[in-house]
C-alpha positions in Angstrom: 89.4 87.9 114.8 90.8 89.1 111.5 94.6 89.5 111.5 96.9 91.2 108.8 100.4 90.4 108.7 102.7 92.5 107.0 106.0 90.9 105.8 108.7 93.5 105.2 111.5 91.2 103.8 113.0 92.4 100.5 113.7 88.6 99.8 111.0 86.3 99.2 111.4 83.1 101.2 114.0 84.5 103.7 114.3 84.2 107.3 111.5 86.9 107.8 109.0 84.8 105.6 109.9 81.8 107.7 108.9 83.7 110.8 105.7 85.1 109.2 104.8 81.5 108.1 105.3 80.2 111.7 103.1 82.9 113.1 100.3 82.4 110.4 100.6 78.6 111.1 99.7 79.1 114.7 97.5 82.1 114.4 95.2 80.7 111.7 93.9 77.8 113.7 91.7 80.2 115.6 91.8 83.3 113.4 91.4 84.5 109.9 95.0 85.6 108.9 95.9 87.2 105.6 99.7 87.9 104.7 100.6 90.9 102.6 104.3 91.1 101.2 105.5 94.7 101.3 107.9 93.7 98.6 105.1 93.5 96.1 104.0 97.1 96.6 105.9 100.4 95.8 105.3 102.4 99.0 106.9 105.8 99.2 106.8 108.1 102.5 104.8 111.2 102.6 106.4 114.2 100.7 104.4 116.9 102.3 102.7 118.0 99.0 99.3 118.3 100.8 97.5 116.9 97.8 95.3 114.9 100.1 94.0 118.3 101.5 93.8 120.1 98.1 92.0 117.4 96.1 88.1 116.9 96.2 88.6 113.1 96.5 91.1 113.5 99.5 93.4 111.0 97.7 97.3 110.8 98.3 99.4 111.0 95.2 102.1 109.0 96.9 99.8 106.4 98.3 97.2 106.1 95.5 98.4 102.7 94.4 98.5 101.4 98.0 94.9 102.5 98.9 93.9 98.8 98.9 96.4 98.3 101.7 94.8 101.1 103.8 91.4 99.6 103.2 92.7 96.2 104.5 94.0 97.7 107.5 90.6 99.1 108.4 88.9 95.9 108.0 91.2 93.9 110.5 91.0 93.6 114.0 94.7 93.4 114.6 97.8 94.0 112.4 101.4 92.3 112.7 104.5 93.8 111.2 107.6 91.8 110.7 110.6 93.2 108.8 114.3 92.2 108.8 116.9 93.4 111.2 120.4 94.3 109.9 123.2 93.5 112.0 126.5 95.3 111.7 
């Protein structure tokens, strides 16, 4: 099984990354695991510009640089997301 793990920590080497590393250590014994640090990508939310419908290539202006992530998600059997939790 191919597993894609998204690490949503804004800090490399923080607690979230430690949890991701522990998961990968266990999962990689039986599965193919790839980790993507969301910190390395500039990901913006949809702005409702409808360029994805208007353009012939159906490409998103906002997600254009992150298209490789969408392709990775499609190629994987499972995805795991981990992000930090802020406590007040």
